[in-house]
N, CA, C and O atoms as a GROMACS GRO file, in nm:
protein
  412
    1MET      N    1   0.062   0.379  -0.849
    1MET     CA    2  -0.035   0.430  -0.945
    1MET      C    3  -0.161   0.372  -0.928
    1MET      O    4  -0.172   0.251  -0.912
    2THR      N    5  -0.268   0.458  -0.931
    2THR     CA    6  -0.417   0.398  -0.928
    2THR      C    7  -0.465   0.377  -1.072
    2THR      O    8  -0.406   0.418  -1.171
    3ARG      N    9  -0.576   0.311  -1.072
    3ARG     CA   10  -0.654   0.279  -1.211
    3ARG      C   11  -0.681   0.420  -1.264
    3ARG      O   12  -0.662   0.441  -1.384
    4ARG      N   13  -0.722   0.516  -1.188
    4ARG     CA   14  -0.761   0.648  -1.246
    4ARG      C   15  -0.635   0.708  -1.284
    4ARG      O   16  -0.640   0.761  -1.395
    5ASP      N   17  -0.529   0.714  -1.226
    5ASP     CA   18  -0.404   0.766  -1.275
    5ASP      C   19  -0.352   0.687  -1.408
    5ASP      O   20  -0.300   0.751  -1.498
    6ALA      N   21  -0.365   0.570  -1.415
    6ALA     CA   22  -0.338   0.492  -1.528
    6ALA      C   23  -0.423   0.536  -1.654
    6ALA      O   24  -0.371   0.564  -1.762
    7LEU      N   25  -0.554   0.540  -1.632
    7LEU     CA   26  -0.644   0.589  -1.736
    7LEU      C   27  -0.620   0.715  -1.783
    7LEU      O   28  -0.627   0.735  -1.904
    8ILE      N   29  -0.587   0.822  -1.692
    8ILE     CA   30  -0.551   0.944  -1.730
    8ILE      C   31  -0.422   0.949  -1.817
    8ILE      O   32  -0.414   1.028  -1.912
    9SER      N   33  -0.316   0.863  -1.783
    9SER     CA   34  -0.194   0.854  -1.864
    9SER      C   35  -0.230   0.802  -2.007
    9SER      O   36  -0.170   0.846  -2.105
   10VAL      N   37  -0.326   0.709  -2.017
   10VAL     CA   38  -0.368   0.653  -2.135
   10VAL      C   39  -0.429   0.768  -2.225
   10VAL      O   40  -0.399   0.782  -2.343
   11ILE      N   41  -0.517   0.845  -2.157
   11ILE     CA   42  -0.586   0.957  -2.246
   11ILE      C   43  -0.482   1.052  -2.283
   11ILE      O   44  -0.482   1.104  -2.395
   12GLU      N   45  -0.384   1.081  -2.188
   12GLU     CA   46  -0.288   1.185  -2.233
   12GLU      C   47  -0.189   1.129  -2.353
   12GLU      O   48  -0.135   1.202  -2.436
   13ALA      N   49  -0.178   1.007  -2.345
   13ALA     CA   50  -0.094   0.944  -2.451
   13ALA      C   51  -0.165   0.922  -2.581
   13ALA      O   52  -0.104   0.918  -2.688
   14LEU      N   53  -0.304   0.906  -2.571
   14LEU     CA   54  -0.383   0.910  -2.699
   14LEU      C   55  -0.386   1.048  -2.757
   14LEU      O   56  -0.388   1.066  -2.879
   15HIS      N   57  -0.385   1.141  -2.672
   15HIS     CA   58  -0.392   1.285  -2.740
   15HIS      C   59  -0.250   1.304  -2.808
   15HIS      O   60  -0.241   1.360  -2.917
   16ALA      N   61  -0.145   1.259  -2.743
   16ALA     CA   62  -0.018   1.271  -2.810
   16ALA      C   63  -0.013   1.183  -2.937
   16ALA      O   64   0.054   1.218  -3.034
   17GLU      N   65  -0.083   1.070  -2.934
   17GLU     CA   66  -0.087   0.995  -3.054
   17GLU      C   67  -0.160   1.056  -3.173
   17GLU      O   68  -0.118   1.048  -3.288
   18ILE      N   69  -0.274   1.120  -3.137
   18ILE     CA   70  -0.339   1.204  -3.239
   18ILE      C   71  -0.265   1.312  -3.293
   18ILE      O   72  -0.267   1.333  -3.414
   19ALA      N   73  -0.190   1.392  -3.206
   19ALA     CA   74  -0.102   1.492  -3.250
   19ALA      C   75   0.008   1.444  -3.347
   19ALA      O   76   0.042   1.507  -3.447
   20ALA      N   77   0.061   1.329  -3.309
   20ALA     CA   78   0.176   1.265  -3.387
   20ALA      C   79   0.126   1.245  -3.528
   20ALA      O   80   0.184   1.288  -3.628
   21LEU      N   81  -0.004   1.167  -3.531
   21LEU     CA   82  -0.049   1.137  -3.652
   21LEU      C   83  -0.081   1.248  -3.737
   21LEU      O   84  -0.047   1.245  -3.855
   22LYS      N   85  -0.146   1.348  -3.687
   22LYS     CA   86  -0.160   1.481  -3.768
   22LYS      C   87  -0.037   1.532  -3.820
   22LYS      O   88  -0.037   1.583  -3.932
   23SER      N   89   0.068   1.524  -3.752
   23SER     CA   90   0.194   1.588  -3.799
   23SER      C   91   0.284   1.493  -3.871
   23SER      O   92   0.392   1.529  -3.919
   24ASN      N   93   0.241   1.379  -3.879
   24ASN     CA   94   0.332   1.269  -3.941
   24ASN      C   95   0.466   1.257  -3.868
   24ASN      O   96   0.570   1.248  -3.934
   25ASP      N   97   0.468   1.257  -3.744
   25ASP     CA   98   0.588   1.249  -3.659
   25ASP      C   99   0.602   1.109  -3.607
   25ASP      O  100   0.539   1.074  -3.507
   26VAL      N  101   0.678   1.032  -3.671
   26VAL     CA  102   0.681   0.886  -3.657
   26VAL      C  103   0.736   0.859  -3.514
   26VAL      O  104   0.680   0.778  -3.441
   27ARG      N  105   0.852   0.932  -3.474
   27ARG     CA  106   0.911   0.912  -3.346
   27ARG      C  107   0.812   0.957  -3.237
   27ARG      O  108   0.799   0.884  -3.139
   28ALA      N  109   0.745   1.065  -3.244
   28ALA     CA  110   0.643   1.096  -3.137
   28ALA      C  111   0.527   1.000  -3.141
   28ALA      O  112   0.463   0.981  -3.038
   29LEU      N  113   0.496   0.942  -3.248
   29LEU     CA  114   0.384   0.835  -3.248
   29LEU      C  115   0.442   0.710  -3.175
   29LEU      O  116   0.368   0.651  -3.096
   30GLU      N  117   0.565   0.668  -3.196
   30GLU     CA  118   0.627   0.554  -3.123
   30GLU      C  119   0.621   0.580  -2.976
   30GLU      O  120   0.576   0.495  -2.899
   31VAL      N  121   0.670   0.702  -2.935
   31VAL     CA  122   0.670   0.727  -2.793
   31VAL      C  123   0.535   0.730  -2.731
   31VAL      O  124   0.518   0.673  -2.623
   32ALA      N  125   0.436   0.792  -2.792
   32ALA     CA  126   0.311   0.806  -2.744
   32ALA      C  127   0.245   0.656  -2.734
   32ALA      O  128   0.175   0.619  -2.639
   33THR      N  129   0.274   0.586  -2.833
   33THR     CA  130   0.212   0.444  -2.838
   33THR      C  131   0.270   0.365  -2.725
   33THR      O  132   0.193   0.289  -2.667
   34GLN      N  133   0.394   0.372  -2.684
   34GLN     CA  134   0.451   0.304  -2.583
   34GLN      C  135   0.393   0.341  -2.456
   34GLN      O  136   0.368   0.257  -2.370
   35ALA      N  137   0.367   0.487  -2.439
   35ALA     CA  138   0.314   0.531  -2.326
   35ALA      C  139   0.173   0.481  -2.297
   35ALA      O  140   0.134   0.447  -2.185
   36LYS      N  141   0.103   0.479  -2.405
   36LYS     CA  142  -0.037   0.426  -2.400
   36LYS      C  143  -0.040   0.289  -2.369
   36LYS      O  144  -0.126   0.251  -2.289
   37LEU      N  145   0.044   0.201  -2.421
   37LEU     CA  146   0.055   0.048  -2.373
   37LEU      C  147   0.086   0.042  -2.239
   37LEU      O  148   0.027  -0.042  -2.171
   38ALA      N  149   0.176   0.120  -2.184
   38ALA     CA  150   0.232   0.104  -2.037
   38ALA      C  151   0.106   0.152  -1.954
   38ALA      O  152   0.079   0.090  -1.851
   39GLY      N  153   0.034   0.250  -1.991
   39GLY     CA  154  -0.093   0.288  -1.904
   39GLY      C  155  -0.182   0.184  -1.917
   39GLY      O  156  -0.241   0.150  -1.815
   40ILE      N  157  -0.204   0.126  -2.017
   40ILE     CA  158  -0.314   0.017  -2.038
   40ILE      C  159  -0.268  -0.081  -1.948
   40ILE      O  160  -0.350  -0.117  -1.864
   41ASP      N  161  -0.142  -0.141  -1.947
   41ASP     CA  162  -0.088  -0.246  -1.864
   41ASP      C  163  -0.107  -0.215  -1.724
   41ASP      O  164  -0.137  -0.304  -1.644
   42ALA      N  165  -0.089  -0.083  -1.685
   42ALA     CA  166  -0.111  -0.042  -1.542
   42ALA      C  167  -0.250  -0.048  -1.512
   42ALA      O  168  -0.283  -0.099  -1.405
   43ALA      N  169  -0.338  -0.003  -1.590
   43ALA     CA  170  -0.477  -0.007  -1.558
   43ALA      C  171  -0.543  -0.145  -1.554
   43ALA      O  172  -0.642  -0.171  -1.486
   44ALA      N  173  -0.476  -0.234  -1.635
   44ALA     CA  174  -0.524  -0.376  -1.618
   44ALA      C  175  -0.493  -0.448  -1.490
   44ALA      O  176  -0.549  -0.554  -1.461
   45ALA      N  177  -0.394  -0.383  -1.408
   45ALA     CA  178  -0.358  -0.446  -1.288
   45ALA      C  179  -0.474  -0.440  -1.191
   45ALA      O  180  -0.479  -0.510  -1.089
   46PHE      N  181  -0.565  -0.354  -1.227
   46PHE     CA  182  -0.682  -0.328  -1.128
   46PHE      C  183  -0.810  -0.384  -1.191
   46PHE      O  184  -0.920  -0.335  -1.164
   47ASP      N  185  -0.794  -0.484  -1.274
   47ASP     CA  186  -0.918  -0.556  -1.337
   47ASP      C  187  -1.013  -0.608  -1.248
   47ASP      O  188  -1.132  -0.607  -1.280
   48ARG      N  189  -0.970  -0.661  -1.121
   48ARG     CA  190  -1.051  -0.730  -1.021
   48ARG      C  191  -1.133  -0.632  -0.958
   48ARG      O  192  -1.241  -0.668  -0.911
   49ASP      N  193  -1.090  -0.492  -0.949
   49ASP     CA  194  -1.170  -0.402  -0.877
   49ASP      C  195  -1.301  -0.360  -0.956
   49ASP      O  196  -1.292  -0.342  -1.078
   50VAL      N  197  -1.412  -0.345  -0.896
   50VAL     CA  198  -1.528  -0.295  -0.964
   50VAL      C  199  -1.514  -0.138  -0.996
   50VAL      O  200  -1.487  -0.055  -0.910
   51PRO      N  201  -1.533  -0.112  -1.116
   51PRO     CA  202  -1.512   0.038  -1.162
   51PRO      C  203  -1.622   0.122  -1.115
   51PRO      O  204  -1.738   0.083  -1.122
   52ASN      N  205  -1.590   0.234  -1.068
   52ASN     CA  206  -1.697   0.341  -1.022
   52ASN      C  207  -1.727   0.422  -1.155
   52ASN      O  208  -1.680   0.396  -1.265
   53ALA      N  209  -1.807   0.518  -1.125
   53ALA     CA  210  -1.864   0.589  -1.248
   53ALA      C  211  -1.747   0.682  -1.309
   53ALA      O  212  -1.743   0.704  -1.430
   54GLU      N  213  -1.655   0.733  -1.221
   54GLU     CA  214  -1.541   0.810  -1.276
   54GLU      C  215  -1.442   0.718  -1.364
   54GLU      O  216  -1.388   0.761  -1.465
   55ILE      N  217  -1.427   0.606  -1.322
   55ILE     CA  218  -1.350   0.498  -1.398
   55ILE      C  219  -1.413   0.475  -1.539
   55ILE      O  220  -1.351   0.485  -1.645
   56ARG      N  221  -1.539   0.444  -1.526
   56ARG     CA  222  -1.608   0.420  -1.648
   56ARG      C  223  -1.602   0.535  -1.736
   56ARG      O  224  -1.586   0.520  -1.857
   57GLU      N  225  -1.614   0.650  -1.682
   57GLU     CA  226  -1.610   0.772  -1.776
   57GLU      C  227  -1.478   0.791  -1.838
   57GLU      O  228  -1.469   0.824  -1.956
   58LEU      N  229  -1.370   0.770  -1.758
   58LEU     CA  230  -1.233   0.776  -1.813
   58LEU      C  231  -1.211   0.673  -1.919
   58LEU      O  232  -1.157   0.704  -2.026
   59ALA      N  233  -1.251   0.550  -1.891
   59ALA     CA  234  -1.240   0.437  -1.976
   59ALA      C  235  -1.316   0.471  -2.111
   59ALA      O  236  -1.264   0.448  -2.220
   60GLY      N  237  -1.428   0.520  -2.100
   60GLY     CA  238  -1.506   0.575  -2.227
   60GLY      C  239  -1.437   0.672  -2.304
   60GLY      O  240  -1.436   0.662  -2.427
   61GLU      N  241  -1.376   0.771  -2.243
   61GLU     CA  242  -1.300   0.879  -2.302
   61GLU      C  243  -1.178   0.817  -2.374
   61GLU      O  244  -1.153   0.852  -2.490
   62ALA      N  245  -1.098   0.724  -2.308
   62ALA     CA  246  -0.999   0.660  -2.386
   62ALA      C  247  -1.042   0.591  -2.498
   62ALA      O  248  -0.981   0.594  -2.605
   63HIS      N  249  -1.156   0.524  -2.475
   63HIS     CA  250  -1.199   0.442  -2.595
   63HIS      C  251  -1.232   0.533  -2.711
   63HIS      O  252  -1.194   0.497  -2.823
   64ARG      N  253  -1.297   0.648  -2.697
   64ARG     CA  254  -1.336   0.732  -2.797
   64ARG      C  255  -1.212   0.791  -2.868
   64ARG      O  256  -1.210   0.810  -2.990
   65LEU      N  257  -1.112   0.819  -2.788
   65LEU     CA  258  -0.990   0.879  -2.841
   65LEU      C  259  -0.909   0.777  -2.923
   65LEU      O  260  -0.846   0.809  -3.024
   66ASN      N  261  -0.915   0.641  -2.868
   66ASN     CA  262  -0.854   0.531  -2.947
   66ASN      C  263  -0.924   0.512  -3.097
   66ASN      O  264  -0.866   0.490  -3.203
   67GLU      N  265  -1.064   0.526  -3.072
   67GLU     CA  266  -1.132   0.524  -3.207
   67GLU      C  267  -1.090   0.630  -3.309
   67GLU      O  268  -1.081   0.608  -3.430
   68THR      N  269  -1.066   0.741  -3.252
   68THR     CA  270  -1.015   0.857  -3.325
   68THR      C  271  -0.882   0.830  -3.389
   68THR      O  272  -0.860   0.864  -3.505
   69CYS      N  273  -0.802   0.775  -3.322
   69CYS     CA  274  -0.674   0.727  -3.382
   69CYS      C  275  -0.671   0.634  -3.496
   69CYS      O  276  -0.596   0.641  -3.594
   70ARG      N  277  -0.782   0.528  -3.467
   70ARG     CA  278  -0.797   0.427  -3.561
   70ARG      C  279  -0.852   0.494  -3.696
   70ARG      O  280  -0.810   0.456  -3.805
   71ILE      N  281  -0.933   0.580  -3.683
   71ILE     CA  282  -0.989   0.650  -3.793
   71ILE      C  283  -0.874   0.737  -3.870
   71ILE      O  284  -0.865   0.735  -3.993
   72TYR      N  285  -0.798   0.803  -3.799
   72TYR     CA  286  -0.692   0.861  -3.877
   72TYR      C  287  -0.594   0.770  -3.937
   72TYR      O  288  -0.539   0.803  -4.042
   73VAL      N  289  -0.568   0.656  -3.877
   73VAL     CA  290  -0.481   0.568  -3.942
   73VAL      C  291  -0.545   0.507  -4.063
   73VAL      O  292  -0.475   0.492  -4.163
   74ASN      N  293  -0.668   0.471  -4.063
   74ASN     CA  294  -0.745   0.428  -4.175
   74ASN      C  295  -0.753   0.511  -4.292
   74ASN      O  296  -0.743   0.470  -4.408
   75LEU      N  297  -0.774   0.641  -4.254
   75LEU     CA  298  -0.778   0.755  -4.352
   75LEU      C  299  -0.632   0.774  -4.427
   75LEU      O  300  -0.618   0.795  -4.547
   76MET      N  301  -0.536   0.763  -4.340
   76MET     CA  302  -0.402   0.777  -4.390
   76MET      C  303  -0.373   0.663  -4.487
   76MET      O  304  -0.322   0.687  -4.596
   77ALA      N  305  -0.405   0.537  -4.448
   77ALA     CA  306  -0.377   0.427  -4.528
   77ALA      C  307  -0.455   0.425  -4.666
   77ALA      O  308  -0.403   0.391  -4.772
   78ALA      N  309  -0.578   0.462  -4.654
   78ALA     CA  310  -0.659   0.486  -4.777
   78ALA      C  311  -0.604   0.587  -4.891
   78ALA      O  312  -0.609   0.575  -5.013
   79ASN      N  313  -0.552   0.689  -4.811
   79ASN     CA  314  -0.490   0.803  -4.905
   79ASN      C  315  -0.357   0.741  -4.966
   79ASN      O  316  -0.328   0.764  -5.084
   80VAL      N  317  -0.283   0.670  -4.891
   80VAL     CA  318  -0.150   0.618  -4.955
   80VAL      C  319  -0.201   0.511  -5.055
   80VAL      O  320  -0.139   0.505  -5.161
   81ARG      N  321  -0.301   0.428  -5.040
   81ARG     CA  322  -0.341   0.321  -5.128
   81ARG      C  323  -0.388   0.388  -5.248
   81ARG      O  324  -0.357   0.334  -5.354
   82ARG      N  325  -0.463   0.505  -5.252
   82ARG     CA  326  -0.497   0.568  -5.371
   82ARG      C  327  -0.404   0.636  -5.441
   82ARG      O  328  -0.409   0.643  -5.563
   83ARG      N  329  -0.297   0.701  -5.361
   83ARG     CA  330  -0.189   0.766  -5.433
   83ARG      C  331  -0.102   0.663  -5.506
   83ARG      O  332  -0.051   0.688  -5.615
   84LEU      N  333  -0.086   0.545  -5.440
   84LEU     CA  334   0.003   0.444  -5.500
   84LEU      C  335  -0.071   0.383  -5.627
   84LEU      O  336  -0.008   0.344  -5.725
   85GLN      N  337  -0.203   0.376  -5.619
   85GLN     CA  338  -0.280   0.330  -5.742
   85GLN      C  339  -0.266   0.419  -5.854
   85GLN      O  340  -0.251   0.378  -5.969
   86ASN      N  341  -0.272   0.555  -5.820
   86ASN     CA  342  -0.255   0.644  -5.917
   86ASN      C  343  -0.115   0.644  -5.985
   86ASN      O  344  -0.104   0.656  -6.107
   87LEU      N  345  -0.016   0.630  -5.907
   87LEU     CA  346   0.121   0.617  -5.947
   87LEU      C  347   0.154   0.502  -6.043
   87LEU      O  348   0.244   0.511  -6.127
   88THR      N  349   0.078   0.391  -6.026
   88THR     CA  350   0.107   0.267  -6.095
   88THR      C  351  -0.002   0.276  -6.203
   88THR      O  352   0.011   0.189  -6.289
   89GLY      N  353  -0.099   0.355  -6.219
   89GLY     CA  354  -0.199   0.345  -6.325
   89GLY      C  355  -0.297   0.236  -6.293
   89GLY      O  356  -0.363   0.189  -6.385
   90ALA      N  357  -0.312   0.190  -6.170
   90ALA     CA  358  -0.401   0.095  -6.131
   90ALA      C  359  -0.523   0.152  -6.036
   90ALA      O  360  -0.571   0.092  -5.940
   91ALA      N  361  -0.561   0.275  -6.081
   91ALA     CA  362  -0.655   0.340  -6.002
   91ALA      C  363  -0.782   0.244  -5.985
   91ALA      O  364  -0.816   0.164  -6.073
   92ALA      N  365  -0.848   0.260  -5.865
   92ALA     CA  366  -0.956   0.186  -5.836
   92ALA      C  367  -1.062   0.207  -5.937
   92ALA      O  368  -1.062   0.316  -5.995
   93THR      N  369  -1.154   0.120  -5.968
   93THR     CA  370  -1.267   0.127  -6.047
   93THR      C  371  -1.363   0.219  -5.974
   93THR      O  372  -1.390   0.200  -5.856
   94PRO      N  373  -1.418   0.327  -6.049
   94PRO     CA  374  -1.522   0.414  -5.976
   94PRO      C  375  -1.639   0.338  -5.934
   94PRO      O  376  -1.666   0.232  -5.990
   95TYR      N  377  -1.710   0.386  -5.838
   95TYR     CA  378  -1.836   0.319  -5.787
   95TYR      C  379  -1.940   0.344  -5.890
   95TYR      O  380  -1.947   0.455  -5.942
   96ARG      N  381  -2.015   0.254  -5.918
   96ARG     CA  382  -2.137   0.266  -6.005
   96ARG      C  383  -2.244   0.193  -5.946
   96ARG      O  384  -2.241   0.071  -5.935
   97PRO      N  385  -2.350   0.273  -5.902
   97PRO     CA  386  -2.456   0.218  -5.824
   97PRO      C  387  -2.528   0.115  -5.915
   97PRO      O  388  -2.554   0.141  -6.033
   98GLY      N  389  -2.559   0.002  -5.858
   98GLY     CA  390  -2.635  -0.099  -5.925
   98GLY      C  391  -2.546  -0.196  -5.995
   98GLY      O  392  -2.595  -0.295  -6.050
   99ALA      N  393  -2.403  -0.170  -5.997
   99ALA     CA  394  -2.311  -0.268  -6.069
   99ALA      C  395  -2.298  -0.376  -5.978
   99ALA      O  396  -2.300  -0.353  -5.857
  100MET      N  397  -2.285  -0.497  -6.024
  100MET     CA  398  -2.269  -0.625  -5.939
  100MET      C  399  -2.107  -0.618  -5.908
  100MET      O  400  -2.023  -0.592  -5.994
  101ALA      N  401  -2.081  -0.644  -5.779
  101ALA     CA  402  -1.938  -0.649  -5.732
  101ALA      C  403  -1.886  -0.784  -5.768
  101ALA      O  404  -1.767  -0.798  -5.794
  102PHE      N  405  -1.974  -0.888  -5.769
  102PHE     CA  406  -1.914  -1.021  -5.794
  102PHE      C  407  -1.967  -1.064  -5.931
  102PHE      O  408  -2.084  -1.038  -5.960
  103ALA      N  409  -1.888  -1.129  -6.018
  103ALA     CA  410  -1.940  -1.168  -6.144
  103ALA      C  411  -1.952  -1.339  -6.126
  103ALA      O  412  -1.995  -1.407  -6.219
   0.00000   0.00000   0.00000
Protein backbone atom coordinates (compact mmCIF):
# COMPACT_ATOMS: atom_id res chain seq x y z
CA MET A 1 0.00 0.00 0.00
CA THR A 2 1.27 3.47 -0.84
CA ARG A 3 0.78 6.61 1.23
CA ARG A 4 -1.68 7.78 -1.44
CA ASP A 5 -3.69 4.56 -1.15
CA ALA A 6 -3.69 4.84 2.64
CA LEU A 7 -4.97 8.42 2.55
CA ILE A 8 -7.69 7.48 0.07
CA SER A 9 -8.78 4.70 2.42
CA VAL A 10 -8.87 7.21 5.29
CA ILE A 11 -11.04 9.55 3.21
CA GLU A 12 -13.40 6.71 2.30
CA ALA A 13 -13.62 5.68 5.95
CA LEU A 14 -14.37 9.26 6.99
CA HIS A 15 -17.22 9.41 4.48
CA ALA A 16 -18.52 6.17 6.00
CA GLU A 17 -18.19 7.66 9.50
CA ILE A 18 -20.22 10.70 8.49
CA ALA A 19 -22.93 8.50 7.00
CA ALA A 20 -22.98 6.35 10.15
CA LEU A 21 -23.24 9.42 12.36
CA LYS A 22 -26.10 10.81 10.28
CA SER A 23 -28.02 7.54 10.55
CA ASN A 24 -27.04 6.80 14.17
CA ASP A 25 -25.66 3.42 13.08
CA VAL A 26 -23.29 2.50 15.89
CA ARG A 27 -22.03 -0.69 14.25
CA ALA A 28 -21.25 1.09 10.97
CA LEU A 29 -19.53 3.85 12.94
CA GLU A 30 -17.34 1.30 14.70
CA VAL A 31 -16.38 -0.37 11.41
CA ALA A 32 -15.64 2.97 9.73
CA THR A 33 -13.57 4.19 12.67
CA GLN A 34 -11.47 1.03 12.67
CA ALA A 35 -10.90 1.40 8.92
CA LYS A 36 -9.92 5.05 9.41
CA LEU A 37 -7.43 4.17 12.14
CA ALA A 38 -5.93 1.39 10.01
CA GLY A 39 -5.54 3.82 7.12
CA ILE A 40 -3.90 6.40 9.35
CA ASP A 41 -1.47 3.80 10.66
CA ALA A 42 -0.64 2.77 7.09
CA ALA A 43 -0.10 6.40 6.03
CA ALA A 44 2.11 7.01 9.08
CA ALA A 45 4.49 4.33 7.83
CA PHE A 46 5.55 6.85 5.17
CA ASP A 47 6.24 9.75 7.57
CA ARG A 48 9.88 9.97 6.49
CA ASP A 49 8.91 10.55 2.86
CA VAL A 50 8.53 14.14 1.70
CA PRO A 51 4.87 14.63 0.73
CA ASN A 52 4.12 15.88 -2.77
CA ALA A 53 1.23 18.18 -3.70
CA GLU A 54 -1.22 15.31 -4.20
CA ILE A 55 -0.42 13.82 -0.79
CA ARG A 56 -0.83 17.23 0.87
CA GLU A 57 -4.18 17.66 -0.89
CA LEU A 58 -5.40 14.22 0.18
CA ALA A 59 -4.25 14.83 3.76
CA GLY A 60 -6.05 18.18 3.73
CA GLU A 61 -9.26 16.55 2.53
CA ALA A 62 -8.96 13.91 5.27
CA HIS A 63 -8.47 16.67 7.82
CA ARG A 64 -11.58 18.55 6.62
CA LEU A 65 -13.68 15.40 6.74
CA ASN A 66 -12.40 14.57 10.22
CA GLU A 67 -13.42 18.08 11.35
CA THR A 68 -16.89 17.44 9.91
CA CYS A 69 -17.09 14.24 11.96
CA ARG A 70 -16.00 16.12 15.07
CA ILE A 71 -18.68 18.77 14.51
CA TYR A 72 -21.38 16.09 14.10
CA VAL A 73 -20.29 14.40 17.33
CA ASN A 74 -20.24 17.71 19.22
CA LEU A 75 -23.71 18.63 17.93
CA MET A 76 -25.07 15.22 18.90
CA ALA A 77 -23.56 15.50 22.38
CA ALA A 78 -25.01 18.99 22.84
CA ASN A 79 -28.42 17.75 21.74
CA VAL A 80 -28.30 14.85 24.20
CA ARG A 81 -27.13 17.17 27.00
CA ARG A 82 -30.04 19.56 26.37
CA ARG A 83 -32.56 16.72 26.23
CA LEU A 84 -31.25 15.26 29.48
CA GLN A 85 -31.39 18.67 31.13
CA ASN A 86 -34.99 19.06 29.97
CA LEU A 87 -35.89 15.62 31.32
CA THR A 88 -34.41 16.36 34.73
CA GLY A 89 -35.72 19.91 34.94
CA ALA A 90 -32.17 21.23 35.05
CA ALA A 91 -32.33 23.16 31.79
CA ALA A 92 -29.42 25.49 31.27
CA THR A 93 -29.89 29.12 32.18
CA PRO A 94 -30.62 31.14 29.06
CA TYR A 95 -27.91 33.42 27.79
CA ARG A 96 -28.29 37.02 28.91
CA PRO A 97 -26.02 39.55 27.24
CA GLY A 98 -24.03 41.53 29.76
CA ALA A 99 -24.63 39.05 32.59
CA MET A 100 -21.51 38.09 34.48
CA ALA A 101 -20.64 34.42 34.15
CA PHE A 102 -18.58 34.38 37.34
CA ALA A 103 -19.72 35.77 40.65
